[in-house]
C-alpha positions in Angstrom: 10.6 10.7 0.0 10.4 10.7 -3.8 12.3 11.0 -6.1 15.7 9.5 -5.2 18.5 12.1 -5.2 21.8 12.3 -7.0 23.6 11.9 -3.7 21.7 8.6 -3.1 22.7 7.3 -6.5 26.3 8.2 -6.0 26.2 6.4 -2.6 24.7 3.3 -4.2 27.3 3.3 -6.9 30.2 4.0 -4.4 31.1 7.3 -6.1 32.6 9.8 -3.6 30.4 12.9 -3.0 33.3 15.2 -4.1 33.7 13.4 -7.5 31.5 15.5 -9.8 32.9 14.4 -13.1 29.8 12.4 -14.1 27.2 14.3 -12.2 25.4 15.6 -15.4 25.2 12.1 -16.9 24.2 10.6 -13.6 21.4 13.2 -13.2 20.2 12.5 -16.7 19.9 8.7 -16.2 18.4 9.2 -12.7 15.7 11.5 -14.1 15.0 9.0 -16.9 14.7 6.2 -14.4 12.3 8.2 -12.2 10.1 9.0 -15.2 10.2 5.3 -16.3 9.3 4.0 -12.9 6.4 6.5 -12.5 5.1 5.4 -15.9 5.4 1.6 -15.4 4.4 1.5 -11.8 1.5 3.9 -11.3 -0.6 3.9 -8.1 1.9 5.4 -5.7 2.0 8.8 -4.1 4.9 10.1 -6.2 3.9 13.7 -5.6 4.0 13.3 -1.8 0.6 14.9 -1.5 -0.8 14.9 2.0 -4.2 13.3 2.3 -3.7 11.2 -0.8 -5.4 7.8 -0.9 -2.4 6.4 -2.8 0.3 4.5 -0.8 3.7 6.0 -0.3 6.6 4.8 -2.5 8.0 1.6 -1.0 11.7 1.2 -0.3 12.2 -1.6 -2.8 10.8 0.6 -5.6 13.2 3.4 -4.6 16.2 1.1 -4.5 15.2 -0.4 -7.8 15.0 3.1 -9.4 18.5 3.8 -8.1 19.9 0.5 -9.4 18.2 1.0 -12.8 19.8 4.4 -13.1 23.2 3.0 -12.1 22.8 0.2 -14.7 21.9 2.6 -17.5 24.9 4.7 -16.6 27.2 1.7 -16.7 25.7 0.3 -19.8 26.4 3.5 -21.8 30.0 2.3 -21.9 29.0 -1.0 -23.6 26.6 -0.2 -26.4 27.4 -3.5 -28.1 26.7 -5.3 -24.8 30.3 -6.2 -24.3 32.7 -4.8 -21.7 36.5 -5.1 -21.8 38.0 -6.7 -18.7 41.7 -6.4 -19.3 43.6 -9.7 -19.1 40.3 -11.5 -18.5 39.1 -10.6 -22.0 35.6 -9.4 -22.7 32.3 -10.1 -20.9 28.7 -9.8 -22.1 26.5 -7.3 -20.3 22.9 -8.7 -20.3 20.2 -6.3 -21.4 18.0 -7.1 -18.3 18.8 -7.5 -14.7 16.4 -9.9 -12.8 17.2 -8.2 -9.5 16.2 -4.8 -10.7 13.0 -6.3 -12.3 12.2 -7.9 -9.0 12.7 -4.7 -7.1 10.6 -2.7 -9.5 7.9 -5.4 -10.0 8.3 -5.4 -13.8 9.0 -7.9 -16.5 8.4 -11.4 -15.4 8.0 -10.2 -11.8 5.0 -8.0 -12.6 1.9 -8.9 -10.7 -0.9 -10.5 -12.8 -3.4 -8.1 -14.3 -7.0 -9.1 -14.4 -8.9 -7.1 -17.1 
């Protein structure tokens, strides 16, 4: 079923259902991730139309969308790509995540295109 829900995102991010503090921000990044995935990965039955010739959205694409939304939500706290880790100092947050790119089939994991 498409698109992923806010409850699924919160479950993936280990946020309790009754914690609603960030729901508006989470919904915003989830909506943006859904639009992004639909744009960069056309060719799936995103509208869940019966009788469509397009394949259903695979589980890895759904999980990749959730992880992308979670990453965007977390990254908002580190606009300079650094995150404070208390006594451990600071750590760099990379701009790309190869696991998410692999799940979504984008970046260097995109299938070859023959024009």
